[in-house]
C-alpha positions, 0 to 999 in steps of 0.5 A: 948922702942921697941929698947930694945926688947930682941929677943934672945929666942922667944917662939912660942906656940903650944898647940898640942905639949906642954908637960905641962897640960896647956899653962899657965904652958908651958909659965911660965916654958919657961920664967923661963928658959930664954925665952925673948919673947912669941908669942901666936899662936892659929890656931884652936881656935875660937875668944872667946877662943883665946881672953880668952887664950890671957888674961890669957897669958898676965897676965903671960907675964906682971908679968914677964915683957916679951913682948907678940906677937899675931900671925895673929890676930890684933883684939886680940892683940889690945883687950888684949893690947899685945905688938905686932902682927906677920903676915905672907905673906898671912895675912893682909899686914904689912903696913895696920897692922902698920896703925891699931896698931900705932907706939908703938906696935911691928910688926913682919913679916914672910919672906923667901927671901930678897925681902920680907924682904926689903918690910917688913922693908919698910912697918914698920916691927920691926923685921923679922921671917925668915924661915923655916930654916929646915924641921919641923913638925909644918909647913909641907908645908913651903919652906926652906930658905938657909943660903945663902938667910939668909945672903942676908936678913941680908945684905939688912935690918937693923931690927932684924932677928929671925930664925924659923923652925927646931930650936933646940940644934943641929941646933942653932950652925949652925947660928954662924956668921950669924948676927941673933938676936934671935931663934924662937922655938916651939917644942924644948921648948914646947914639951920638957919633962922639958920646963925650962931646954930646954929653958935654954940650948937653951939660953946658945947655943944662947949666945955662937954663939952670 
């Protein structure tokens, strides 16, 4: 059931940042540390490489009963029967994606203000990725979302919110009382020397503010 999804520790992959030998190891270690959702993001892969990677990651997430979300590529998500897809403001419109994937798949949409959030919910999003909350090396051109704007978004939508962009041990406590449903993490987990320990620490921090 989509209503049962735990968004608390949401890993977004980045093979250029990972500390492990393979992406599969990174995902395994992250799940072992408490990651509850995995988004496969492959910005530089060709379609076949993305598909083959998705097949391998889906085996891991299915075995561990963790939902797999595919970034941008609706075709890859459907091809590997991933649990969902995540799109940004410059990707295929959320309403069109919802029509393609049907009602049973998870649809996430990146937003940076209340207006985008309201539209995304209306267009069928199951959750929102709000950010970038802080400056981050993974998205150098992203505009920063203030805590005040996050509050506006929270007040205008009823679907889960996951914050992204510069989320780490230092910044997680700043979200206490904001009503977010999860933290979306890239480098603070995947680039850590010990991925499992990093995920565990972030999970504990999130539980403390939640």
